[in-house]
VEXDREN-2710 file (C-alpha; in Angstrom, 1 decimal):
% VEXDREN-2710
k/r/px/py/pz
1/MET/-41.4/28.7/27.2
2/LEU/-38.8/26.1/27.8
3/LEU/-38.1/24.1/24.7
4/ILE/-37.1/20.5/25.2
5/LEU/-36.6/18.2/22.4
6/LEU/-37.0/14.6/23.4
7/VAL/-34.7/12.1/21.8
8/PHE/-35.5/8.4/22.0
9/GLY/-32.0/6.9/22.6
10/ALA/-31.0/3.1/23.2
11/LEU/-31.3/3.6/26.9
12/ALA/-31.4/0.8/29.5
13/THR/-34.8/0.0/30.8
14/GLY/-36.1/-1.7/33.9
15/CYS/-39.0/-1.7/36.2
16/GLY/-39.6/-1.7/39.9
17/GLY/-37.8/-0.1/42.7
18/ASP/-37.9/3.6/43.6
19/GLY/-35.1/4.9/41.7
20/ALA/-33.0/5.6/44.8
21/ASN/-30.6/2.6/44.2
22/GLY/-30.1/2.9/40.4
23/SER/-33.2/0.8/39.6
24/THR/-35.9/2.2/37.4
25/LYS/-39.5/2.7/38.3
26/THR/-42.3/2.2/35.8
27/LEU/-45.0/4.9/35.7
28/LEU/-48.5/4.1/34.5
29/ILE/-50.1/6.2/31.9
30/ALA/-53.9/5.4/31.5
31/VAL/-55.8/5.6/28.2
32/ASN/-59.5/5.9/28.7
33/ALA/-61.1/5.6/25.3
34/PRO/-64.1/3.7/23.5
35/PHE/-62.2/0.6/22.3
36/SER/-65.4/-1.4/22.0
37/ARG/-67.6/1.3/20.4
38/THR/-65.3/3.0/18.0
39/PRO/-62.2/0.8/17.9
40/TYR/-60.4/3.1/15.5
41/VAL/-60.4/6.1/17.9
42/GLY/-59.5/3.8/21.0
43/LEU/-56.8/1.9/19.3
44/THR/-55.2/5.0/17.6
45/ILE/-55.0/7.0/20.8
46/ALA/-53.6/4.0/22.7
47/ASN/-51.2/2.9/20.1
48/GLY/-49.8/6.6/19.8
49/ALA/-49.4/6.7/23.6
50/GLU/-47.6/3.3/23.7
51/LEU/-45.2/4.2/20.8
52/ALA/-44.0/7.5/22.6
53/ALA/-43.9/5.7/26.0
54/THR/-41.9/2.7/24.9
55/SER/-40.1/3.2/21.7
56/SER/-36.4/2.5/22.0
57/GLY/-36.8/1.8/25.7
58/ILE/-37.1/5.4/26.8
59/VAL/-36.1/6.1/30.3
60/ILE/-35.9/9.5/31.9
61/ASN/-33.6/10.6/34.7
62/THR/-34.6/12.9/37.5
63/LYS/-33.4/14.0/40.9
64/GLU/-35.7/11.2/42.3
65/GLY/-34.3/8.6/40.1
66/ALA/-34.9/6.9/36.7
67/PHE/-38.4/6.3/35.3
68/SER/-39.9/4.3/32.4
69/PHE/-43.5/4.1/31.3
70/ARG/-46.2/1.7/30.4
71/ILE/-49.7/2.1/28.9
72/LYS/-52.9/0.5/30.4
73/ARG/-56.1/0.7/28.4
74/TYR/-59.5/1.4/30.0
75/ASP/-62.6/0.9/27.8
76/SER/-65.2/3.7/28.2
77/GLY/-67.7/2.3/25.5
78/LEU/-68.6/5.9/24.9
79/SER/-70.5/5.8/28.2
80/ALA/-69.8/8.8/30.5
81/ARG/-70.5/6.7/33.7
82/ARG/-68.0/4.0/32.5
83/ALA/-65.5/6.7/31.6
84/VAL/-65.8/8.3/35.0
85/ALA/-65.4/4.9/36.7
86/ASN/-62.5/4.2/34.6
87/VAL/-60.7/7.3/35.8
88/ARG/-61.3/6.3/39.4
89/ARG/-59.8/3.0/38.7
90/ALA/-56.7/4.5/36.8
91/ILE/-56.1/6.7/39.7
92/ALA/-56.4/3.8/42.2
93/ASP/-53.9/2.0/39.9
94/GLY/-51.5/4.9/40.5
95/ALA/-51.7/6.5/37.1
96/ILE/-49.3/9.4/36.6
97/ALA/-51.5/10.9/33.8
98/ILE/-54.7/9.9/32.0
99/ILE/-55.1/10.3/28.1
100/ASP/-58.7/10.4/27.4
101/GLU/-61.0/10.5/24.3
102/GLY/-63.2/12.9/26.0
103/THR/-66.4/11.2/27.1
104/GLY/-67.2/12.1/30.7
105/ILE/-64.6/14.7/31.2
106/ASN/-67.2/17.1/32.7
107/ALA/-67.4/14.7/35.8
108/SER/-64.1/12.8/35.6
109/TRP/-61.8/15.9/35.6
110/ARG/-62.7/16.7/39.2
111/ILE/-61.7/13.1/40.3
112/ALA/-58.4/13.4/38.6
113/ASN/-57.9/17.0/40.0
114/ASP/-58.5/15.9/43.5
115/ALA/-55.6/13.4/42.9
116/ASP/-53.4/16.0/41.2
117/THR/-53.6/13.9/38.0
118/PRO/-53.3/15.6/34.5
119/ILE/-55.8/14.4/32.0
120/CYS/-55.1/15.0/28.3
121/VAL/-58.1/14.9/25.8
122/ALA/-56.9/13.5/22.5
123/PHE/-60.0/13.5/20.4
124/GLN/-63.1/15.5/21.5
125/GLY/-62.8/19.2/21.1
126/GLY/-65.6/20.6/22.9
127/LYS/-65.2/24.2/24.2
128/GLY/-66.3/23.6/27.8
129/LEU/-64.0/20.6/28.2
130/VAL/-60.7/22.5/28.7
131/ASP/-60.4/25.6/31.0
132/PRO/-57.1/26.5/32.4
133/ASN/-58.7/28.4/35.4
134/GLU/-61.6/26.1/36.3
135/ARG/-59.9/22.8/35.3
136/PRO/-56.3/23.3/35.8
137/ASN/-55.5/19.7/35.4
138/VAL/-57.2/19.2/31.9
139/PHE/-55.2/19.7/28.7
140/ARG/-55.8/18.8/25.1
141/ILE/-53.9/17.9/22.0
142/ALA/-56.6/17.6/19.4
143/PRO/-58.5/20.0/17.1
144/THR/-61.1/22.1/19.1
145/ASP/-64.7/22.0/18.0
146/HIS/-64.5/25.8/17.6
147/GLY/-61.7/25.5/15.1
148/VAL/-63.4/22.9/13.2
149/ALA/-66.8/24.5/13.1
150/PHE/-65.6/27.9/12.2
151/ARG/-63.5/26.4/9.4
152/LEU/-66.5/24.6/8.0
153/ALA/-68.5/27.9/8.1
154/GLU/-65.6/29.8/6.5
155/TYR/-65.3/27.1/3.7
156/LEU/-69.0/26.7/3.0
157/ILE/-70.6/30.2/3.5
158/PRO/-68.9/31.7/0.5
159/LYS/-70.2/28.7/-1.7
160/GLN/-73.6/30.1/-0.9
161/ARG/-74.8/26.7/0.3
162/ARG/-78.1/26.2/2.3
163/ILE/-76.7/23.8/4.9
164/ALA/-78.6/21.4/7.1
165/LEU/-76.7/21.0/10.4
166/ILE/-77.3/17.3/11.5
167/VAL/-75.9/16.2/14.9
168/ASP/-76.6/13.0/17.0
169/ASP/-77.5/12.8/20.6
170/SER/-74.0/11.6/21.8
171/ASP/-71.7/13.8/23.8
172/TYR/-69.6/14.3/20.7
173/GLY/-72.7/15.4/18.7
174/GLN/-73.9/17.7/21.4
175/GLN/-70.6/19.4/21.7
176/GLY/-70.5/19.8/18.0
177/ARG/-74.1/21.3/17.9
178/LYS/-72.8/24.1/20.2
179/ALA/-69.7/24.9/18.1
180/LEU/-71.9/25.0/14.9
181/ASP/-74.4/27.2/16.4
182/GLU/-71.7/29.6/17.4
183/ALA/-69.9/29.3/13.9
184/PHE/-73.2/30.1/12.0
185/GLU/-74.5/32.7/14.4
186/ARG/-73.7/35.6/12.3
187/ASN/-74.8/33.8/9.0
188/PRO/-78.4/32.4/10.0
189/THR/-79.6/32.4/6.5
190/SER/-77.0/29.9/5.4
191/VAL/-78.6/27.3/7.8
192/ALA/-81.6/25.5/6.2
193/ALA/-82.5/23.1/9.1
194/ARG/-81.1/22.0/12.5
195/LEU/-81.6/18.3/13.2
196/THR/-80.8/16.0/16.1
197/VAL/-80.8/12.3/15.3
198/PRO/-80.5/9.2/17.6
199/THR/-77.3/7.5/17.6
200/ARG/-79.1/4.1/17.4
201/ALA/-81.7/4.8/14.8
202/PRO/-82.0/2.0/12.3
203/ASP/-83.1/4.3/9.5
204/LEU/-82.5/8.1/8.9
205/ALA/-84.6/8.4/5.8
206/PRO/-87.2/10.6/7.6
207/GLU/-84.5/13.0/8.9
208/ILE/-82.9/13.2/5.4
209/LEU/-86.3/13.8/3.9
210/ARG/-86.8/16.8/6.2
211/ALA/-83.4/18.3/5.2
212/ARG/-84.4/17.7/1.6
213/ARG/-87.8/19.6/2.0
214/ALA/-85.9/22.4/3.8
215/HIS/-84.1/22.8/0.5
216/ALA/-80.8/22.1/2.0
217/SER/-77.9/22.1/-0.6
218/ALA/-75.3/20.7/1.7
219/LEU/-75.3/18.7/4.9
220/ILE/-72.8/18.9/7.9
221/VAL/-73.0/15.9/9.9
222/TRP/-71.4/16.0/13.3
223/ALA/-72.0/12.6/14.8
224/GLU/-70.5/9.2/15.5
225/PRO/-69.1/7.2/12.5
226/SER/-72.1/5.0/12.3
227/VAL/-74.5/7.8/12.1
228/ILE/-72.5/9.4/9.3
229/ALA/-72.6/6.2/7.4
230/SER/-76.4/6.1/8.1
231/VAL/-76.8/9.6/6.7
232/LEU/-74.8/8.9/3.5
233/ALA/-77.0/5.7/3.0
234/ALA/-80.3/7.4/3.5
235/ALA/-79.3/10.3/1.2
236/ARG/-77.6/8.4/-1.5
237/GLY/-80.1/5.6/-1.4
238/SER/-82.9/8.0/-2.0
239/GLY/-81.0/9.6/-5.0
240/TRP/-79.9/12.7/-3.3
241/ASP/-76.4/13.6/-4.3
242/VAL/-76.0/16.4/-1.8
243/PRO/-72.5/17.3/-0.6
244/VAL/-71.8/16.0/3.0
245/TYR/-69.2/17.5/5.4
246/THR/-68.2/16.1/8.8
247/PRO/-65.5/16.7/11.5
248/ALA/-62.8/14.1/12.0
249/ALA/-65.3/11.3/12.5
250/GLY/-65.9/11.1/8.9
251/GLU/-62.5/9.6/8.3
252/ASP/-63.1/6.7/10.7
253/PRO/-62.7/3.4/8.9
254/LEU/-66.2/2.4/10.2
255/VAL/-67.8/4.7/7.8
256/ARG/-66.3/3.1/4.8
257/GLN/-66.8/-0.3/6.2
258/GLN/-70.5/0.1/6.7
259/LEU/-70.8/1.4/3.1
260/ALA/-68.3/-1.2/1.5
261/ASN/-71.3/-2.5/-0.8
262/HIS/-71.8/1.0/-2.1
263/PRO/-68.4/2.6/-2.3
264/GLU/-69.7/5.3/-4.7
265/TRP/-71.7/6.6/-1.8
266/VAL/-68.6/7.6/0.0
267/ASP/-67.2/9.7/-2.9
268/GLY/-67.4/13.3/-2.3
269/LEU/-67.6/13.0/1.6
270/THR/-65.4/15.8/2.9
271/PHE/-64.0/16.0/6.5
272/ALA/-62.4/18.7/8.4
273/THR/-59.6/17.8/10.9
274/GLY/-56.1/18.7/12.1
275/ARG/-53.5/18.7/9.5
276/PRO/-51.1/15.8/9.6
277/THR/-48.2/17.8/8.0
278/ALA/-46.9/21.3/8.9
279/GLU/-44.9/24.2/7.4
280/VAL/-41.8/22.1/7.6
281/GLY/-43.2/19.6/5.3
282/SER/-44.4/16.0/5.2
283/VAL/-41.0/14.4/6.5
284/PRO/-41.7/14.5/10.2
285/PHE/-45.0/13.0/9.9
286/LEU/-43.8/10.3/7.4
287/SER/-41.1/9.4/9.8
288/PHE/-43.5/9.0/12.6
289/GLN/-45.9/7.0/10.3
290/ARG/-42.9/4.6/9.4
291/LEU/-42.2/4.1/13.3
292/TYR/-45.8/3.6/14.0
293/GLU/-46.3/1.0/11.3
294/GLU/-43.1/-0.8/12.2
295/ARG/-44.5/-1.1/15.5
296/PHE/-48.2/-1.9/15.1
297/GLY/-48.4/-2.8/11.4
298/VAL/-50.2/-1.0/8.7
299/GLN/-53.8/-0.4/9.6
300/LEU/-56.1/-1.9/7.0
301/VAL/-59.5/-0.2/6.6
302/GLY/-61.2/-3.3/5.4
303/VAL/-62.1/-2.1/1.9
304/ARG/-60.5/-1.9/-1.4
305/THR/-60.2/0.6/-4.2
306/SER/-61.9/0.1/-7.6
307/ALA/-58.7/-1.3/-8.8
308/GLY/-58.5/-3.8/-6.1
309/ALA/-55.8/-2.2/-3.9
310/GLU/-56.2/-2.6/0.0
311/VAL/-56.9/0.8/1.6
312/THR/-54.9/1.8/4.5
313/GLN/-55.5/4.3/7.3
314/PRO/-52.7/7.0/8.1
315/PRO/-52.1/7.3/11.9
316/ASP/-53.0/10.9/12.0
317/TYR/-54.8/11.0/15.3
318/ALA/-52.2/8.8/17.0
319/MET/-49.7/11.7/16.7
320/TYR/-51.8/13.6/19.4
321/SER/-51.4/11.1/22.1
322/TYR/-47.9/10.4/21.0
323/ASP/-47.2/14.2/21.4
324/PHE/-48.7/14.4/24.9
325/VAL/-46.7/11.6/26.3
326/ASN/-43.7/13.5/25.1
327/VAL/-44.9/16.8/26.7
328/LEU/-45.6/14.7/30.0
329/VAL/-42.0/13.4/29.9
330/ALA/-40.7/16.9/29.6
331/GLY/-43.0/18.1/32.4
332/ILE/-41.8/15.3/34.7
333/GLN/-38.2/16.2/33.9
334/ARG/-39.0/19.9/34.6
335/ALA/-40.7/19.0/37.9
336/GLY/-37.7/16.9/39.0
337/GLY/-39.7/13.8/39.4
338/VAL/-43.0/12.5/40.4
339/LYS/-43.4/12.9/44.2
340/ASN/-45.1/16.4/43.8
341/ARG/-47.9/15.9/41.3
342/LYS/-48.9/19.5/41.4
343/LYS/-45.4/20.5/40.1
344/ILE/-45.8/18.1/37.2
345/ILE/-49.1/20.0/36.2
346/ALA/-47.5/23.3/36.6
347/ALA/-44.5/22.1/34.5
348/LEU/-46.8/21.1/31.7
349/GLU/-47.5/24.7/31.2
350/GLU/-43.7/25.5/30.9
351/VAL/-42.5/22.9/28.4
352/SER/-42.9/22.2/24.7
353/VAL/-41.6/19.4/22.5
354/ALA/-41.2/18.8/18.7
355/GLY/-44.5/17.3/17.7
356/ALA/-44.9/14.1/15.4
357/ASN/-45.7/16.4/12.3
358/GLY/-43.0/18.9/13.1
359/ASP/-45.3/21.4/14.9
360/HIS/-44.2/22.3/18.6
361/ARG/-46.6/21.0/21.2
362/GLY/-47.1/22.7/24.6
363/PHE/-49.3/24.6/26.9
364/ASN/-49.2/27.7/28.9
365/GLU/-51.0/29.2/31.8
366/ARG/-53.6/30.8/29.6
367/ASN/-54.1/28.1/27.1
368/HIS/-54.2/24.3/27.6
369/ASP/-55.0/23.5/24.0
370/GLY/-52.0/22.2/22.0
371/VAL/-53.5/22.4/18.4
372/VAL/-54.3/26.0/17.3
373/ASP/-57.6/26.6/15.4
374/ASP/-56.0/27.6/12.3
375/ASP/-54.4/24.1/11.9
376/VAL/-57.6/22.5/10.4
377/TYR/-57.7/21.3/6.8
378/PHE/-60.3/19.6/4.4
379/ALA/-59.9/16.3/2.7
380/ARG/-62.3/14.6/0.2
381/PHE/-62.9/11.0/-0.5
382/GLU/-62.7/9.5/-3.8
383/ASP/-62.6/5.7/-4.5
384/MET/-62.3/5.0/-0.7
385/THR/-59.1/7.1/-0.2
386/TYR/-59.0/10.9/0.6
387/LYS/-56.7/13.7/-0.3
388/PRO/-56.7/17.4/0.6
389/VAL/-59.1/19.5/-1.3
390/LYS/-57.7/22.1/-3.7
391/ASP/-60.2/25.1/-3.1
392/ASP/-58.9/26.0/0.4
393/PRO/-55.6/27.6/0.8
394/LEU/-54.3/25.6/3.7
395/SER/-55.4/22.3/2.4
396/ALA/-54.0/22.8/-1.1
397/THR/-50.6/23.2/0.4
398/LEU/-50.6/19.8/2.1
399/THR/-49.1/16.5/0.8
400/GLU/-51.5/13.6/-0.2
401/LEU/-50.7/10.7/2.1
402/GLU/-50.4/7.2/0.7
403/GLN/-53.3/5.0/1.5
404/THR/-53.0/1.9/-0.4
405/ARG/-50.9/-1.2/-0.6
END
């Protein structure tokens, strides 16, 4: 695999022209994400991409000329139909690549593939979304559902928990259901109940009562952030202090915002997601975080600790879209330009870059996932902030990130 380290230098920028006469052509990178439904996910993905695309005036030089980049946002609203329509629009707008939250990929990948346009999934981890043979233009830099689900099973089964698996009826929840079923297939006695809840349900008390009557001693909730908050409200409001575990959606600020009047209900919530720091330590991610916050400001969650400090959100998911833009740049350089889009897709299997957290990001012809399954850690909330758990070998090695100001 060709290793290319991208350095953002103080290069001259410009736009327009075709590069043949020394001018710089601006390439469009589309971000297709649910800005209106889950703003944290959408903004984080878009900001990470924009940071990589525009920091220090990045310009790449190829045999076809010089290129710079700009980001355009398309709101999917978590609607598969809108997400597909957005991909059509992005291609009509001339997008060189699409960074996608994942909704609607099962249909939109074909549209992008017909236009030889790569799509990178930067949030959803469903097993069927990425397939190098069937979907050669689809890549992903985000934890896979398979990795998260198996890590949850690996973490909880030895604790001898009777687990209620609760998912919602969104694409995200249904992909999670498949992963959880596979993860617990060999340990069916660990599962006390399997429940599917509506994303728009005003009250989940009946479902929580079913889980309680099934003698569950832990809940895994794979759902949108609003549903996770509703599960916590229903359980804690009924006096049930059952441990609750989630995938990455559990760290979404919306969970804490919806429970701001009962901050104690968030205590103990544990989520599994990709680790923000790697074997090289915390310096790379903290450097990335500093660049991110210098550009976009500190992201306030909208809640405070018991001591009155404002809670902030680290840009951990922003690093995935940031890394893909860097891989894309390396791929365009490898392909020698943008006239042959098929060469760019092929080149994405041959390059790698230094990621925001110090890991190397890249793909190959057999694997289009840029985050390995083992790189999933657990963090637990206390007083509206979270820190890595101590009873998991990987998590215990990670640095706690500052989350107050």
